[in-house]
N, C-alpha and C positions, 0 to 999 in steps of 0.2 A: 486793692481788688480782692483781698482774701475772702471776704464774706460772700459776694456774688460768685466768685470763682469756685469756692468750696460748695456752695449751694448747687451750681450747675454740674459740678463733679458728681454730687450725690444724685442729681436728677438723671445723670447718665447711668448710674447704678440702677435707678428705678425703671428706666426704659429698656435697656439691653444688657447692662453690665452684670447684674445679678444672674440673669439667665445664662450668660456665657460662662460665668464662674461656676454656676451650678452644674452645667454640662461638663465642665472640666473635672469637677470633683466626682461626677458620676462615672467618667470614662478613664480618668487618669490612673496609672499604676502606682506602685510604691515608690515615692520620691520624697524630696525634702519638704514639699508643701502639703502633700495629700495622704501619704501612706497607703493609698489604694483601698480605703475602708469600704467604699460602695461596692467595688469589685469583689472584695472578700465576702461581704454580706450576701451578695447575689450568688456567689459560688457555694456558700454554705446553705443557701435556701432560706435565709432569715428575712431578707427584705428585697423587693424588686427595685426599689429606689428610695430616696429620701422623701417619703410621703409628706411629712410635715413641712419641709422646705418648699416643695413644689406647690402644695396647697396654699401656703401663705403667699407665694409669688403670684399665683392665679388670682387670689382674692384681692391683692393690691392692684393688679392690673385691671380687673373688672371694675373696681372702685374708680380708678382713673378714667377708664373709657366711659363709664356711665356719667361721671361728672362732666366730661367734655361733651357728651351727647346731649345732656340736659341743660347745657349752657352755664355750668358752674365751674368752668376751668379756673378762673381767678380765685374762687373760694378754695378749690382743691389745692392750688399752688400756695395759697397763704397758709393753709394748715400743714402742707408739706414743709414749707420753710420753717414754721414754728416747731414742728415735731423734730425736724432735722437738727436744729440748733439747740433746742432744749435737751435732746438726747446727747448731742455732742458735748455740750457744756457739763452735763451730768457725769459722763464718762471721764472727761478731763478733770472735773472737780474731784472725782474719786481717786484718780490715779496720779495726778500731778501733786506730789507731796510738797507742801510748803513749810512744814515744821519738822526739820530733821533734828531729832534729839540725840541719836547715837549713830553716826554715819559709818563707822568702821568696825562694827561688831561682826564677829565671824559666826555667831549663833543665828541661824536663819530665822527661827521663830521670833527671837528677840528683836532682830532687825525689822521684821514685818510689823511687830507690835508697836515699836517705838517710832517708826517712820511712816506709819499709815494713820489715817484719822477717820472716825465715823462721821456721819452727816445727819443733820436734822432738816427736814423739808417743811412739814406741817406740824410736827410735834407728836403725832401718834405713830409709834414704831411700826405697827402693822400696815398702816396706810403709806408711811414713808418707805417701807420695804417694797411695796407694790410700785409706787411712783419712781423709786430709784432702781428698779429692775434687780433688786437683790444686792446692790452695791452700797447701800446706805450703811449697813453693818460691815464696814470695809476691813476692819481688823480681823473679823471672823472669816471673811472672804479670802484674805491673804494667808492666814494661819492654817485654815482648813480649806484649801483651794478646790478639792475634788467633790465637795458637796454639790448636788445638782439642783438645789432649791434655795432661793433667797430666804424662805421661811426657816430653813435649817440654819442659815447664818444667824437669823434673829434668835432662834431657840438656843443656839450654842453660846451666845454671848454671855449668859449668866455663868456658865461653867468656865469660860475663858477668863472672865473678870475675877472669879474666885481664885483661879490658878495664878493669875497675874499678881493679885494682892498677896497671896501666900508666898510668892517668890520675891516680894518686896519691890516690885516694879510699878511705875505709875500707870493708873488707868484714867486717862484724861477724858473730860466730857466731850461729846460730839460737837462739831462745828456747824453753825447755821449756814445753810446754802445761800440765802439771800443777803445776809449782812456780813458774813465773814469770808465765804469762799468765792462767790461769783465776782464781787468787785476786784479781788486779787487776780482771779483767772482772766477776766476781761482785760485788766491792765497789763498782764504779762503775756497774754496770747494774742490779743487783737490790736492793742495800742502801742506795740513796740515794733522796731524795724525788723525786717526779715533777716534771720540769721542762718548760717550754715548749720545743718542738723548735727554734724560731727564736731566741728571746732567751736560752735556756738559764737563765732565771730560775725559781726554785722556784715551782710552781703553787699549792701549799697551804701554810699557815703551820706545820703540824705533822703528825706521823705520824697522830695521831688524826683530824685534819681530812681528811687524804687518804683515810681509810677510812670516814669517817662522813658526809661531805658528800653530799647527794643528787645534786649535779652529777657527782661522781666515780662514783657508782653508775650514773647514766645513761650516762656516757661508756663505762664498762666494758661495759654491756649492748649499746650500739651497736657497740662494737668486736667483741664476740663475734658479733653478728648479721651484721656485714660479712663475716665469714669464710664464711658460707653463700652469699654472692653472689660470692665469689672475690676480694674486695678484699684487696690485700696478698699475693696468691699469685704470679702471673706478670705 
């Protein structure tokens, strides 16, 4: 159920979830999740609200309403499904490290370099940077995490590569998204039994139990419903 369940969970974000979470961030004080940024910006007179966030939310919902009004709901749903899963797999492909070269190093930058990988989508680094939302140059993204632009990650790579080679560390070629990364990600994320997120132990004894156990149905329904409240969105 994970593919339709996750899609419906994200559809919940699209309808009400992101609006609820956006309101929470606008009105919440300083706490573990929010730090009260919006309240502080309003108090300082710098920003009445997160204009970029609310503008994008309005645009997305206008697009959805117009598609439904014009009779293109199924076309809109198809592009929503594709966009959701392409972006999900891109993020997972960037962050789910499959090649651990040095797992126990105490040097933070060394660990990020040796246990992250860059990615090739089409082969042009500028186009790939755009398609990968700045995560294609993933070693730069991890070593210099506070750069606010994917283009900065792309520009920084030549300097990181030079420093890495000067230090005698390996600078491995990027992995191809379609031939090297996605097959492994799909196999390990979508075609394996459900596991406990902490212990990593298999939750159900068989494929049939995973899909026929009432507790699995309940978990799936709760997960879908959480999307409507914005859980798992931002």
